[in-house]
C-alpha positions as CSV (number, residue, x, y, z in Angstrom):
1,X,13.1,8.7,72.1
2,X,14.4,10.3,75.4
3,X,10.8,11.0,76.5
4,X,9.1,9.0,79.0
5,X,7.3,6.5,77.4
6,X,3.5,5.2,79.5
7,X,2.0,1.9,78.7
8,X,-1.4,0.7,80.2
9,X,-1.5,-3.2,80.6
10,X,1.4,-3.2,81.8
11,X,1.5,-6.3,83.8
12,X,-0.1,-8.1,81.0
13,X,1.3,-10.7,78.4
14,X,2.8,-7.9,75.7
15,X,3.3,-5.3,78.1
16,X,5.7,-7.4,80.1
17,X,7.6,-7.9,77.4
18,X,7.5,-4.3,75.6
19,X,8.9,-2.7,79.1
20,X,11.5,-5.3,79.4
21,X,12.8,-4.5,75.7
22,X,12.6,-0.6,76.7
23,X,14.2,-0.9,79.9
24,X,17.2,-2.7,78.3
25,X,17.1,0.2,75.6
26,X,17.5,2.8,78.5
27,X,14.2,4.4,78.0
28,X,12.2,5.6,80.5
29,X,9.0,3.8,81.0
30,X,6.0,4.5,83.6
31,X,2.7,1.6,83.7
32,X,-0.2,0.9,85.2
33,X,-2.2,-2.2,85.4
34,X,-5.5,-3.0,87.6
35,X,-4.3,-6.6,87.9
36,X,-7.6,-8.1,87.7
37,X,-8.3,-11.6,88.3
38,X,-9.3,-12.8,85.0
39,X,-6.3,-15.1,84.9
40,X,-3.6,-15.4,87.7
41,X,-2.5,-12.6,89.8
42,X,0.4,-14.2,91.0
43,X,1.1,-14.6,87.2
44,X,1.0,-11.0,86.8
45,X,2.9,-10.2,90.0
46,X,5.7,-12.2,88.7
47,X,6.1,-10.5,85.5
48,X,6.7,-7.0,87.6
49,X,9.0,-8.9,89.6
50,X,11.0,-9.8,86.7
51,X,11.1,-6.3,85.5
52,X,12.1,-4.5,89.1
53,X,15.0,-6.6,88.6
54,X,16.2,-5.2,85.4
55,X,17.1,-1.7,87.8
56,X,16.0,0.4,85.0
57,X,13.8,3.7,85.1
58,X,10.9,1.6,85.7
59,X,7.6,3.2,87.7
60,X,4.4,1.1,88.0
61,X,0.9,1.7,89.5
62,X,-1.7,-0.4,90.3
63,X,-5.1,1.4,89.1
64,X,-7.6,1.2,86.5
65,X,-7.9,3.5,83.0
66,X,-11.7,3.4,84.0
67,X,-10.3,5.9,86.7
68,X,-9.5,9.6,84.7
69,X,-8.8,10.6,87.8
70,X,-5.8,8.0,88.8
71,X,-4.3,8.6,84.8
72,X,-4.5,12.3,85.3
73,X,-1.9,12.2,88.6
74,X,0.5,9.4,86.3
75,X,0.5,12.1,83.8
76,X,0.9,15.2,85.5
77,X,4.0,13.5,87.5
78,X,6.0,11.6,84.7
79,X,4.8,13.6,81.7
80,X,5.0,11.1,79.3
81,X,5.1,11.7,75.3
82,X,4.7,8.6,74.1
83,X,1.6,6.2,74.9
84,X,1.0,2.6,74.3
85,X,-2.4,1.5,75.6
86,X,-2.4,-2.5,75.7
87,X,-5.0,-2.9,78.7
88,X,-8.4,-4.1,77.6
89,X,-10.6,-7.2,79.1
90,X,-9.6,-10.1,76.6
91,X,-11.4,-12.8,75.5
92,X,-13.7,-13.7,72.7
93,X,-15.7,-16.5,74.4
94,X,-15.7,-14.6,77.7
95,X,-16.9,-11.7,75.9
96,X,-20.1,-13.6,74.8
97,X,-20.5,-14.4,78.6
98,X,-19.8,-11.3,79.9
99,X,-20.2,-8.1,77.5
100,X,-20.8,-5.6,80.2
101,X,-17.2,-5.8,81.3
102,X,-15.7,-5.3,77.7
103,X,-18.2,-2.2,77.2
104,X,-16.9,-1.3,80.4
105,X,-13.0,-1.3,80.1
106,X,-12.5,-1.4,76.1
107,X,-15.2,1.2,75.5
108,X,-15.1,3.4,78.5
109,X,-11.1,2.8,79.6
110,X,-9.9,3.6,75.7
111,X,-12.1,6.9,75.8
112,X,-10.1,8.1,78.7
113,X,-6.9,7.4,77.4
114,X,-7.7,9.2,74.2
115,X,-8.9,12.4,76.5
116,X,-6.1,12.3,78.3
117,X,-3.7,11.9,75.0
118,X,-5.5,15.2,73.6
119,X,-5.5,17.2,76.7
120,X,-1.3,16.5,77.4
121,X,-0.8,16.8,73.8
122,X,1.0,13.3,73.4
123,X,3.6,12.9,70.5
124,X,2.2,9.4,69.6
125,X,-0.4,7.1,70.9
126,X,0.0,3.3,69.9
127,X,-3.1,1.3,70.6
128,X,-3.7,-2.8,70.4
129,X,-6.2,-3.9,68.1
130,X,-7.3,-7.4,67.2
131,X,-7.4,-9.7,63.6
132,X,-10.8,-10.3,65.7
133,X,-12.0,-7.1,64.0
134,X,-12.3,-9.0,60.5
135,X,-15.0,-10.8,62.1
136,X,-17.2,-12.4,59.2
137,X,-14.8,-11.8,56.5
138,X,-13.2,-14.5,54.9
139,X,-11.1,-12.4,52.4
140,X,-7.7,-14.3,53.0
141,X,-5.3,-12.7,53.6
142,X,-6.5,-10.3,55.8
143,X,-5.6,-6.7,54.5
144,X,-6.2,-3.3,56.3
145,X,-8.3,-2.5,52.9
146,X,-10.7,-5.4,53.7
147,X,-14.1,-4.5,55.4
148,X,-14.5,-4.6,58.9
149,X,-17.9,-4.0,59.0
150,X,-19.2,-7.5,60.3
151,X,-17.8,-8.4,63.9
152,X,-18.8,-11.8,65.5
153,X,-18.2,-11.3,68.9
154,X,-18.6,-8.4,71.5
155,X,-14.6,-8.2,71.9
156,X,-14.4,-7.7,68.1
157,X,-17.1,-5.2,68.0
158,X,-15.2,-3.4,71.4
159,X,-11.9,-3.5,69.1
160,X,-13.2,-2.1,65.9
161,X,-15.0,0.7,68.5
162,X,-11.6,1.3,69.4
163,X,-10.2,2.3,65.8
164,X,-13.1,4.4,65.0
165,X,-12.8,6.4,68.7
166,X,-9.2,7.1,67.3
167,X,-9.7,7.9,64.2
168,X,-11.9,10.4,65.8
169,X,-9.7,11.9,68.0
170,X,-7.2,12.1,65.5
171,X,-9.1,14.3,63.1
172,X,-10.8,16.6,65.4
173,X,-7.6,16.9,67.5
174,X,-4.8,16.0,65.2
175,X,-3.8,13.4,67.7
176,X,-1.5,11.3,66.0
177,X,-2.4,7.7,66.3
178,X,-1.8,4.3,65.3
179,X,-4.1,1.0,65.8
180,X,-2.0,-2.3,65.2
181,X,-4.7,-5.7,64.7
182,X,-2.5,-8.3,66.4
183,X,-2.7,-11.8,65.2
184,X,-2.7,-14.8,67.7
185,X,0.5,-13.7,70.0
186,X,2.3,-16.6,71.9
187,X,5.4,-16.8,73.7
188,X,7.5,-17.2,77.3
189,X,5.1,-15.6,80.1
190,X,1.9,-15.8,77.9
191,X,-1.5,-15.8,79.0
192,X,-2.8,-18.5,80.8
193,X,-6.1,-18.8,78.8
194,X,-4.5,-18.8,75.3
195,X,-4.8,-22.3,73.7
196,X,-1.5,-23.1,73.1
197,X,-0.9,-22.4,77.1
198,X,-4.1,-24.9,77.4
199,X,-2.6,-27.5,75.3
200,X,0.8,-27.5,77.1
201,X,-0.8,-28.0,80.5
202,X,-3.2,-30.7,79.6
203,X,-0.6,-32.9,77.7
204,X,1.7,-32.7,80.9
205,X,-1.3,-33.6,83.0
206,X,-2.4,-36.1,80.5
207,X,-6.0,-34.4,79.8
208,X,-8.0,-34.0,77.2
209,X,-7.8,-30.8,74.6
210,X,-10.6,-29.3,72.8
211,X,-10.6,-28.7,69.2
212,X,-13.1,-26.4,67.7
213,X,-14.8,-27.0,64.7
214,X,-13.6,-30.6,64.5
215,X,-9.7,-29.3,64.4
216,X,-10.3,-27.6,61.1
217,X,-9.3,-24.3,62.2
218,X,-6.1,-22.3,61.3
219,X,-4.1,-19.4,62.9
220,X,-1.3,-16.7,62.1
221,X,0.5,-17.6,65.3
222,X,3.0,-14.6,66.2
223,X,5.8,-14.3,68.3
224,X,5.8,-12.1,71.2
225,X,9.5,-10.9,70.5
226,X,8.0,-10.3,66.7
227,X,5.7,-8.3,68.0
228,X,7.5,-5.8,70.6
229,X,10.2,-5.2,67.8
230,X,7.6,-4.2,65.7
231,X,5.7,-2.1,68.5
232,X,9.0,-0.1,69.2
233,X,9.4,0.6,65.5
234,X,5.8,2.4,65.3
235,X,6.3,4.0,68.4
236,X,8.9,5.9,66.5
237,X,7.5,6.5,63.4
238,X,4.7,9.0,64.2
239,X,1.9,9.0,61.4
240,X,1.1,12.0,59.5
241,X,-2.1,12.9,57.6
242,X,-2.3,11.7,54.1
243,X,-2.9,14.7,51.7
244,X,-3.7,12.7,49.3
245,X,-6.6,10.9,50.6
246,X,-9.7,10.4,48.1
247,X,-12.8,11.0,50.5
248,X,-14.5,10.1,47.0
249,X,-12.9,7.0,46.9
250,X,-12.2,6.1,50.3
251,X,-9.4,3.6,51.4
252,X,-9.8,2.2,54.8
253,X,-5.8,1.8,55.6
254,X,-5.0,5.3,55.6
255,X,-7.0,8.8,56.3
256,X,-6.5,12.5,56.2
257,X,-6.3,12.5,59.7
258,X,-2.9,11.5,61.4
259,X,-4.1,7.8,62.0
260,X,-2.9,4.7,60.8
261,X,-3.9,0.9,61.5
262,X,-1.6,-1.8,60.6
263,X,-1.7,-5.8,60.8
264,X,1.1,-7.4,63.1
265,X,1.2,-11.3,62.3
266,X,3.5,-13.4,60.9
267,X,2.0,-14.1,57.5
268,X,1.7,-17.9,57.5
269,X,-1.6,-20.1,58.7
270,X,-0.9,-23.0,60.9
271,X,-3.1,-25.6,60.4
272,X,-4.2,-26.8,64.2
273,X,-3.2,-30.0,64.2
274,X,0.3,-29.2,63.0
275,X,0.4,-26.6,65.8
276,X,-0.7,-29.5,68.1
277,X,1.6,-31.9,66.4
278,X,4.4,-29.7,66.9
279,X,3.9,-28.9,70.2
280,X,3.6,-33.3,70.8
281,X,7.1,-33.5,69.6
282,X,8.7,-30.5,71.7
283,X,6.8,-31.7,75.1
284,X,7.7,-35.6,74.1
285,X,3.9,-36.4,74.5
286,X,0.8,-37.1,72.7
287,X,-2.5,-34.8,73.2
288,X,-5.5,-36.8,73.9
289,X,-8.1,-34.8,71.5
290,X,-11.8,-33.4,72.2
291,X,-13.5,-32.7,69.1
292,X,-16.3,-29.9,68.7
293,X,-18.0,-27.8,66.8
294,X,-17.4,-24.2,66.3
295,X,-18.2,-21.9,69.0
296,X,-20.2,-18.6,68.6
297,X,-18.0,-15.7,68.3
298,X,-15.1,-17.4,66.8
299,X,-13.6,-17.3,63.4
300,X,-12.1,-20.4,61.4
301,X,-9.1,-19.0,59.8
302,X,-6.9,-15.9,60.2
303,X,-3.9,-14.7,58.0
304,X,-1.9,-11.6,57.7
305,X,-1.3,-9.3,55.1
306,X,1.5,-7.4,56.3
307,X,2.9,-5.6,53.2
308,X,2.0,-1.9,54.6
309,X,3.8,-2.7,58.0
310,X,6.8,-4.2,56.7
311,X,7.4,-1.0,54.1
312,X,6.5,1.1,57.1
313,X,9.1,0.1,59.7
314,X,11.4,-1.7,57.6
315,X,10.8,-5.1,59.4
316,X,8.6,-8.4,59.1
317,X,8.3,-10.9,61.8
318,X,10.2,-13.9,61.5
319,X,10.6,-16.2,64.5
320,X,9.2,-19.8,63.3
321,X,6.7,-21.8,64.9
322,X,8.9,-24.4,66.4
323,X,11.4,-21.9,67.6
324,X,9.1,-19.8,69.3
325,X,6.9,-22.9,71.1
326,X,10.4,-24.3,72.2
327,X,11.1,-21.2,73.9
328,X,7.4,-20.8,75.1
329,X,8.1,-24.5,76.7
330,X,11.6,-23.7,78.3
331,X,9.6,-20.9,80.2
332,X,6.6,-23.2,81.2
333,X,9.1,-25.7,82.7
334,X,11.1,-23.0,84.7
335,X,8.0,-21.3,86.0
336,X,5.7,-24.2,87.0
337,X,8.8,-26.2,87.8
338,X,7.6,-29.4,85.7
């Protein structure tokens, strides 16, 4: 992979870690991010400052993927061959309160990415989807073969829309594209709106933490380093048409078009109470718990079936929860000086 990789959402959590690994591997990277104020812009700028210290071939431009002319200028200048789309408005509950933001960023913005990838004949588009697409499906573990026709949040609906849009472009224009359904990514330099981040802050400040569904929740937590390793391996595996695809008995995990969908998870669903107990042990303080009913748009359990991805890239996420949380907490103490 000598060619340039174009990454959207480059100042974000996963974007930061992916760019860092690519720079270390001497791969040229150009990234964009609109630095929106959904969460701390200072944290996003701090990530970029860390990347600039690496002295690799890294170019960053502040701008929005909703601005097609801005994206075209980037492509004209750098001629990237690989694209990783991580730019999106995140937040399941936030999407219920602010649906128009999600439609604008996650649908219109992604549409621009597809158009530019088609026009510039990109070698491979890899884009972020989410475990949220499984919505009301209670069949565990979540498999790529399962139905994703019943989303329970605007965020989930926008991510399913991305998968449908990418497939259409793959079919119409032979655009190789791979969608990755992330399962609760955590780790250093993470998003402050995520549960593990909020829990850590509250415990340290002797404030209560909210446990929804009265604590009866389970999540498949996936450490960010495992996500990045998977992303890089996927980037190198350009999808091709499945010549044996049966349109009379379609398999949603495959296609006649050069488009694939994979889960990325740890394949281990952790009870919320056990998760908090582990965090309490690492921090050395007990949490003050506030039990609340299930909020709209949320799901009770997540658990990833990842055999398709493992067979595709010969890698399985393996970081144990305690090890990942310890790395996060060490970073948290360093960054916030606590």
